[in-house]
ZAMARGU-4260 file (C-alpha; in steps of 0.2 Angstrom, whole numbers, plus 5000, padded with zeros to 4 digits):
<rodrens>
0) 5485/4797/5092 | 5499/4799/5105 | 5493/4811/5119 | 5508/4821/5124 | 5511/4837/5134
5) 5508/4848/5119 | 5491/4841/5116 | 5487/4843/5134 | 5491/4861/5134 | 5481/4864/5118
10) 5466/4856/5126 | 5468/4866/5142 | 5468/4882/5133 | 5453/4877/5122 | 5442/4872/5136
15) 5447/4888/5146 | 5442/4899/5132 | 5426/4890/5130 | 5422/4892/5148 | 5426/4911/5148
20) 5415/4913/5132 | 5401/4904/5139 | 5401/4915/5155 | 5402/4931/5145 | 5387/4925/5134
25) 5377/4921/5149 | 5381/4937/5158 | 5376/4948/5142 | 5359/4939/5141 | 5355/4946/5158
30) 5358/4964/5154 | 5342/4974/5158 | 5334/4981/5142 | 5322/4995/5145 | 5316/4993/5127
35) 5310/4975/5130 | 5292/4971/5126 | 5279/4964/5137 | 5261/4962/5140 | 5249/4970/5153
40) 5234/4959/5158 | 5219/4967/5166 | 5210/4952/5174 | 5195/4963/5178 | 5191/4965/5160
45) 5192/4946/5155 | 5176/4937/5152 | 5184/4920/5148 | 5179/4920/5129 | 5195/4909/5125
50) 5198/4918/5109 | 5216/4920/5115 | 5217/4901/5116 | 5210/4898/5099 | 5221/4911/5090
55) 5237/4904/5099 | 5233/4887/5093 | 5230/4892/5075 | 5245/4903/5074 | 5257/4890/5080
60) 5248/4875/5071 | 5245/4866/5087 | 5234/4850/5088 | 5215/4855/5089 | 5208/4851/5106
65) 5196/4837/5109 | 5183/4850/5116 | 5179/4865/5105 | 5185/4882/5110 | 5167/4888/5110
70) 5164/4876/5125 | 5164/4886/5141 | 5162/4871/5153 | 5181/4867/5152 | 5183/4883/5163
75) 5176/4874/5178 | 5192/4864/5180 | 5209/4873/5183 | 5220/4869/5168 | 5239/4871/5165
80) 5248/4874/5149 | 5254/4858/5140 | 5262/4853/5123 | 5246/4856/5114 | 5241/4872/5123
85) 5253/4887/5125 | 5240/4897/5134 | 5225/4893/5144 | 5211/4903/5153 | 5205/4898/5170
90) 5190/4903/5180 | 5191/4907/5199 | 5179/4911/5213 | 5190/4919/5225 | 5186/4920/5243
95) 5181/4937/5250 | 5192/4937/5265 | 5183/4951/5274 | 5166/4943/5275 | 5171/4924/5273
100) 5159/4923/5259 | 5161/4918/5240 | 5160/4932/5227 | 5145/4930/5215 | 5156/4935/5200
105) 5171/4924/5194 | 5188/4930/5189 | 5195/4924/5173 | 5214/4923/5171 | 5225/4920/5156
110) 5241/4910/5159 | 5256/4907/5147 | 5275/4908/5149 | 5280/4923/5159 | 5296/4926/5149
115) 5306/4931/5164 | 5319/4944/5164 | 5331/4931/5172 | 5324/4915/5166 | 5327/4899/5177
120) 5325/4888/5161 | 5338/4897/5152 | 5350/4896/5167 | 5346/4877/5169 | 5348/4872/5150
125) 5365/4864/5149 | 5366/4865/5130 | 5359/4883/5126 | 5343/4877/5119 | 5334/4891/5127
130) 5338/4910/5125 | 5333/4926/5132 | 5331/4938/5118 | 5334/4957/5118 | 5315/4960/5115
135) 5310/4951/5130 | 5305/4934/5123 | 5312/4917/5129 | 5315/4907/5113 | 5318/4888/5111
140) 5330/4879/5098 | 5324/4861/5096 | 5340/4857/5086 | 5350/4860/5102 | 5339/4852/5114
145) 5344/4835/5121 | 5328/4832/5131 | 5336/4833/5148 | 5320/4843/5154 | 5330/4853/5167
150) 5320/4868/5161 | 5304/4860/5167 | 5311/4857/5184 | 5318/4874/5185 | 5303/4885/5180
155) 5295/4893/5195 | 5279/4894/5185 | 5279/4876/5179 | 5277/4881/5161 | 5287/4870/5149
160) 5279/4854/5143 | 5287/4839/5135 | 5281/4829/5120 | 5281/4812/5128 | 5271/4805/5114
165) 5285/4808/5102 | 5299/4796/5107 | 5310/4799/5092 | 5308/4818/5090 | 5301/4825/5106
170) 5302/4844/5110 | 5300/4856/5124 | 5284/4866/5120 | 5279/4883/5127 | 5273/4900/5123
175) 5285/4909/5111 | 5279/4927/5114 | 5276/4926/5095 | 5294/4930/5093 | 5295/4930/5074
180) 5280/4941/5072 | 5285/4954/5085 | 5302/4955/5077 | 5293/4960/5061 | 5283/4973/5070
185) 5268/4963/5074 | 5259/4958/5089 | 5257/4942/5099 | 5241/4933/5093 | 5232/4933/5110
190) 5235/4952/5112 | 5229/4955/5094 | 5213/4945/5095 | 5206/4950/5112 | 5189/4958/5109
195) 5190/4967/5126 | 5208/4973/5125 | 5212/4963/5141 | 5230/4963/5136 | 5240/4978/5131
200) 5257/4975/5122 | 5271/4987/5122 | 5287/4992/5130 | 5288/4986/5148 | 5292/5003/5155
205) 5276/5010/5147 | 5266/4995/5153 | 5271/4998/5171 | 5266/5016/5170 | 5249/5012/5162
210) 5246/4999/5176 | 5250/5012/5190 | 5239/5024/5181 | 5224/5012/5181 | 5226/5008/5199
215) 5227/5026/5204 | 5212/5032/5194 | 5202/5017/5201 | 5205/5017/5220 | 5198/5001/5228
220) 5196/4992/5211 | 5213/4984/5211 | 5224/4976/5224 | 5240/4986/5227 | 5251/4974/5217
225) 5257/4972/5199 | 5261/4954/5198 | 5277/4951/5187 | 5285/4967/5191 | 5296/4960/5205
230) 5292/4941/5206 | 5308/4931/5202 | 5317/4946/5196 | 5303/4953/5185 | 5294/4945/5170
235) 5288/4951/5153 | 5270/4949/5158 | 5262/4960/5171 | 5245/4957/5179 | 5233/4968/5189
240) 5218/4961/5198 | 5204/4965/5210 | 5208/4950/5220 | 5224/4944/5229 | 5234/4935/5217
245) 5237/4920/5228 | 5218/4917/5227 | 5217/4917/5208 | 5230/4904/5203 | 5247/4914/5205
250) 5261/4907/5215 | 5268/4917/5229 | 5287/4920/5224 | 5301/4929/5230 | 5309/4944/5221
255) 5326/4936/5219 | 5328/4926/5203 | 5331/4908/5206 | 5346/4907/5194 | 5356/4918/5206
260) 5358/4904/5219 | 5365/4891/5207 | 5375/4904/5197 | 5383/4910/5213 | 5389/4893/5217
265) 5396/4891/5199 | 5404/4908/5199 | 5412/4904/5216 | 5419/4888/5209 | 5425/4895/5192
270) 5432/4911/5199 | 5449/4914/5191 | 5447/4897/5183 | 5450/4889/5199 | 5440/4873/5195
275) 5447/4871/5178 | 5465/4873/5184 | 5462/4861/5198 | 5454/4849/5186 | 5468/4850/5173
280) 5481/4849/5187 | 5474/4833/5192 | 5474/4827/5175 | 5491/4832/5172 | 5496/4823/5188
285) 5488/4807/5182 | 5498/4809/5165 | 5515/4812/5174 | 5512/4797/5186 | 5506/4786/5171
290) 5522/4791/5161 | 5533/4788/5176 | 5527/4770/5179 | 5527/4767/5161 | 5545/4772/5159
295) 5550/4763/5175 | 5541/4747/5168 | 5550/4749/5152 | 5567/4751/5160 | 5564/4735/5170
300) 5560/4726/5155 | 5576/4733/5146 | 5587/4729/5161 | 5581/4711/5162 | 5584/4709/5144
305) 5602/4715/5146 | 5605/4703/5160 | 5599/4688/5150
</rodrens>
């Protein structure tokens, strides 16, 4: 097919529209939603029974672990979520900073995808395989995924895992926040099964109010910090604890969402379509010069033929 000026203009318009549409979609996904759902975890109530691990495994039909869920010795070693475990419980013996001694009672903490308000994984995904839903969940579409694993690099909580043992059909795996069940009015499996009601599921604004109420009614029981309220721009999971969070497995993170830096650079480059225009101008220049030299060469051939 001959690539002329008309085709070039059509291509320029199509790409420009695509860029604008993508920008609008990404912007709309970040709009704050006061009715988004979340979970509040009171770590002072957790006894490490691992029921949340078991029911999560069953609901999502994940491979059964080599060690039974009734086996508590696995808690002696810190674990991370992987492609076979969307949630894990860890046990900590946090240091009592005041007396430089170790507490006699451990702290149990449940970990899973935090479902950030402004998810780094969503921002990093170049094909839109990850989506921030209006109800708070960050969902994954395996059909779109190309396996670049940028989401794994971008996540400040190191959550997404990859199925390396499946070379033909690998997927990125992580907690889904039981999205389909919540959409139908249900609960996340972990919050539903917990025998001690460590987790409270509900609207995020109500959960924050509940957390502050607990802290106010029990002075000295909790540290003055709701983890997830401000970290990386806020998350859908909130934690309250009796120990400093950096002593019980939580990373110390800034309040600014990580995507802000990369997107600021992108928006600076693409403001007023400056980058696309520059690109297409360069391509247009290449086409002009190519046609110029082609015509000049053809003219030389014609003139040499006339002389003969």
